[in-house]
N, C-alpha and C positions, 0 to 999 in steps of 0.2 A: 257569244255576246251578240247583242243587237245594237249596232252602232249607227249613228247619224254623223256624216261628215259634211261640213259646210265649207265650201271653197270653190275656186275657179276650176271648173271641170276639164279645161284644156291644159291644165298645169301638169307637166311631166311627173313630178314627184307625187302629186295627189293620185294620179292614175296608177302609178306603181304601188303606192301605198294600199290602194283599194284591192288591187290584184293579189297582193300578198296576204291581205286579211281574208279575202274570199276563198283562196285556195286552202286556207287553214280552217275553213268551215264556219266562219263568222258571217252573220247577215249584215250587209252594209247598204245603207240608203244615202245617196248623195243629193244634196240640195245646192244649187249653184245659180249664180247670176249670169253664167254662160249657158250656151245651148247644147254643148256636146255631151251626149250620154257617156257613161263610164263603164267599160266592160267589167263584169263581176259585181255590179251593184244595180239596184233599182235607182231610178233617177227622176228628179223633179226640178224644173226651173223655178226659182223663187218668185213668188208673187204673194202679196197680201190677199187673204181670202176675200171673196165678194160677200156682200151682205147676205145672210141666210139664217135659217133657224138655228144652225150650229154656231154661227158667228153674228148674233144680232146686235152688233156694236158699231160705233163710228170707226173710221178707217184706222186711226192710231190704236184704238182698243182692239180691233180685229188683229192687227199686227202683233200686239202683245199676247193676245190669246193664242195665236199660232205658235209663238215662241214657247209659251208655257206647255203647249201640247207636245212639243219636241221633247222637253225634259220629262214629261209624263210617259211618253211612249218608248223611249230608248234607254238602254242601260248606260250609254255614254254619248254625249254630244261632243264632237271634236271639231274645233275651228282650225282649218288648215289654211294658213295665211290670214292675218288679222284684217277684218273688215267689219263694217257696221251691219250686224244682223238683228239689232234691236234687243240684244241680250244685256240684261242688267243683273245686279246682285240678287234682286228678288226672284227673277225667273230662274237664275242658276241655282238658287237655294232649293229648288224643287227637284233637282236631279244631280247629275254629275257632268262637269264641264272640263274639257281639256283643250289647251291651245298648243298648236305646233307653229312656232315662230320661225320665219325664214331669214329675213335680212332687210329687204327693201320695205317691209311693213313697219320697221322700227328705225332704220338707219337712213338718213337723208344724204344722198350723194349730190355733191355740188353741181354736177352736170345735169341733174334732173330737177324739175319744178318741185317745190316742197308740197306735201299734202295739205289740204285745208286744216286749219287749227282744230276745228271741231272733230274731224276724222281722227286726228292724232289723239285727241282726248278719249274718243270711243275705243281706240286701240289700247290705250293705257288701261282703261277700265276693264276691258276684256281680260287682260293679263291679271289684273288685281283680283277679279272675282273668280278666276279659274281654280279648280281643284288641282290641276296639274298644268305646268308650263314646260314645254320641251323644245330643245334646239338640236341641231345636228352636231355642233362642235363644242368642245370644252371652252374655248376662248370666247365664244359668243355669249356665254351665260351671263357674264358681268355686264355686257352691253344691254341685254334685255332687262336685267334686274335694275340697272340704272335708269333705263327708259321708263319703266313702270313704277319705280320707287318701291321695289320689293326686295327682300333679302336674296342674295345670290343662291343660297341653298334651296330656295323654292324652285329653281330652274334645273331641270334634269337634262342630261345629254342622252339623246336617243338617235343614233345615226341610222339612216335607211340602209346603208350598205351597198356593196357592189355585186352585180351578177357575175361572179367569177367564171361561170361556165360559158358565158357569152364573151366577156372581156378577158381574153387570154392570149398568150403569145402565139405567133404563127407556129404550126407544127414543124416546119423546117424553114431554114433560111434560104430563100430563093433570091436570085439576082434581081434587083430593081433599082431605079434611080434613087439616090440619097434624097429622102423626103422629110420635110418638116411640116407638121400639121397644126392647125388651129381649129378648134371646134366649140368655142364658147358663144358663138352667135354675134350679131352685129348691132347690139344695143349699146348706148353710150357708156353704161357702167362697165362694160368689158373693154372699152377703148380699142376697137378693132383697127382703127387707123394707125395706132402704135405698132400693131402687128404688121401692117403693110410697110411702114417705114423701116421696121426691123428686117423684113424680107429684102428690101432694097439694099440696105447696108451689107447684109450677109452675102447677097449675090455679087457684090463688088469683090468680095474675098473668094467666094466659091460659086462661080457662075453655073456650075452643073447641078446645083441643088434645085430641087423642085418643091413646091409648096401646095398643100391642099387646105383650102378654107371652107369649112363646113358650117352651115347654118343660114338663118334668115334674120332680118331685122332692119330697122329704119336707116342704118348707116351703110348698108351693103352697096347700094349704088354709088355712094360717095367713095367708098373704099375701092371699088372697081375703077372708078374714074381716076383716082389718085394713082393706082397701079399703072394705068395706061400712061399717065403723065410722067411717071418715073421710068417708063420703058421696061417694066418687069411683068406685064400682064401675061406674056407668053409662058412665064415660069410658074404661074399660079393656076390651079384648077379650082373653080368656084362651084361647089357641089350642092349648095342649098341645104335644106333640112332633110335629114336622112332618118329612116327607121333605125331602131337600135341595132338590129342584126347587121345592116349594111354599114352603119357607123363603126361597129366593132371590127368588121372586115377591113375597113380602111385603116383604122387606128393601129392594128397589129402589124401593118406594113411600114409604119413610120419609124424613123430613126430618132426623132425628138418631137415632143409636143410643146407648143408655145402657148403661154397664157399672158395676157396683158391687162388684167382687170384693175380697175381703180379701187374696187372694194369687193370682198368676198366674206360671207358669213362662215362658210366651210369649204366649198368647192369639191363636190363629189366627183366632178369630171377629172380632176387631177388624180384621184384614186383609180378611176377607170383606166387612165393612161398607165399608171403603175401596174394595174392588174394585167395589162397587155404587155408588160415588161418594156415599156417605153419611158425613158427618162424625161423629166419635165424641166423646163426653164420658165421662170416666172418672177415677177417682182414680189418682194416680201411684204405683202399686204394682207391683213385680216386672216381669214381661215386658211389661206395658202401656207401660212407658217405652221399649220397643224397637219395639212394633208401632204406636204412635201417635207422630207427630212433633208436639209441642205447638205450636200456632199455625199449623200447616201442613196436617195431615190431621185435626185434632181439637183438643180441649182436655183437658189433664191438670190435675186439681185437686190442690192440696197437701194438702187435708183430705178425709177420708172422711166428709163430712156432707151431709145432704140439702139444706141451705140453699145451700151452695156449688155443688153439682151443679145444682140448679134455677136458680140465677142464671146459670150458664154456658150452660145449655140455652136459657134465655130470651134471652140475648144473641145466640145463633145464630138463633133463630126470628125475631127482629125484623130480621135482617140477611141477606136472601136472597143477596146477592152474595157475602158472606163464606162462606155455606154452599156456594154453587156452586164457589167457588175451592178451598175445602178438599176438596170432593168430587172435583174434577178432579185436584187434586194427589195425593190418596190413590190414585185409580185409576191414575194414571201411575206412582206408586211401586211399586204391586203388579205392574204389567205389567213393570216394569224389573227387579225384584228377587225377586218371590215367586210367579211363575207355577208352577202345579203340574208341568207337563211338565219344564221345566229343573231344577226342584228335585228331582224324582224321578230324573232322569237322573244327577244328582250322587250321590244316595243309592245307586243301582245301581252306579255306578262305584266308589264307596267299598266297597260290599259285595264286589264282584269283587276288588278289591285285597286285602281282608282274607282272603277265601277262598283266594286264590292264594299267600299268604305261607306259607312253610314254617317259618321260625324263629318260635318262640313267645316273647312278651315280656310275661308277666303282671306286674302291679305288685307282687304279694305272693304268694309260693307257700305260703300257709298253708292248712291243711285247714279246710274249712267244718264247722260242727257238723252232727250228724246232722239229717235232715229234720224239719220240723215236722209236726204234724197239720194237713192242709190243709182250709181252709174257704173258701167263696166270699168271705166277708167279708174274708179276708186277702189275696185276690188281686184283688178288684175295685177299680178306681180310685175314689178319694173325690171325683172330679170336679173337681180343680183344673184338669185339662187336657183332659178330653174336650170338644173344641171350644174 
């Protein structure tokens, strides 16, 4: 296939997506409003073409002509995270359009500013005129369908999957300090401050426990300041953003992985912890109910409060056999259902079916509004779903 992917080129999932497609021999071109090239693909930063013999139109018409060229040149155009690309029903009718919806592009989290109303309408129209709409988890299908006003059966579940050769248990159990890890990053939607408060309460019960906080984000400095205020900073390692290989090395040494998200559309990170045979403790929100099996691969708490989370982590730390059983069950589940290779094979087969269909079946043939003024803030994920 000859694919065009439209999306933020610095997004983890997009980059993994491109890598898996390219190693399978597909030609991938990425157009992004970000500036980072993507390994495995040719790359272009989005811009409306200048006036020329090929584009002898006014600015808005040149934009539309460029979009029409996309659908003429590529077997499939895939929008990775909903944004305003100037795609409407007329342009999509010239080719094949698929949308991969993540979470923060359709769900408004109270702690974040809402998107402009016009951008929300553009996102809805993208979903409506797509030939294929995909999400990572089963539970998120109805959310996307309700958002766009389409039947739930028009939304397909296509999980990216876990690199189980990378995220795997330690080859042997070596002695190390009892460690609880957090690796969702420091954006408001992940509520990292709750993780700090949980650490403080757990350390009152188990002062020898050590914590590793991995990631970057706007709340990192505030979290470090709060840890110092609580007198627990010496028990926490702040590791910043790590490459996948290094992250996996740290994760396999953990005894428990902690998540404190306000919202999750799926949470592939929880499955990465399970792949490393690490039990997970998290609040029962959104996609975490799908990626964690309560009592089998981890513990889901009914309340998003530090006391409950600390209590459940403590219960696991004092019961090594329960941790071992949860870890092995989690690893087995990921190997059976969520391995990267088989998951990507399903995605590729789905893309091939969509690209080869001739009949067009959009949900709503309404014209999208004219394009928005594009800014990176409008197109970058608000980190519900990046990992």
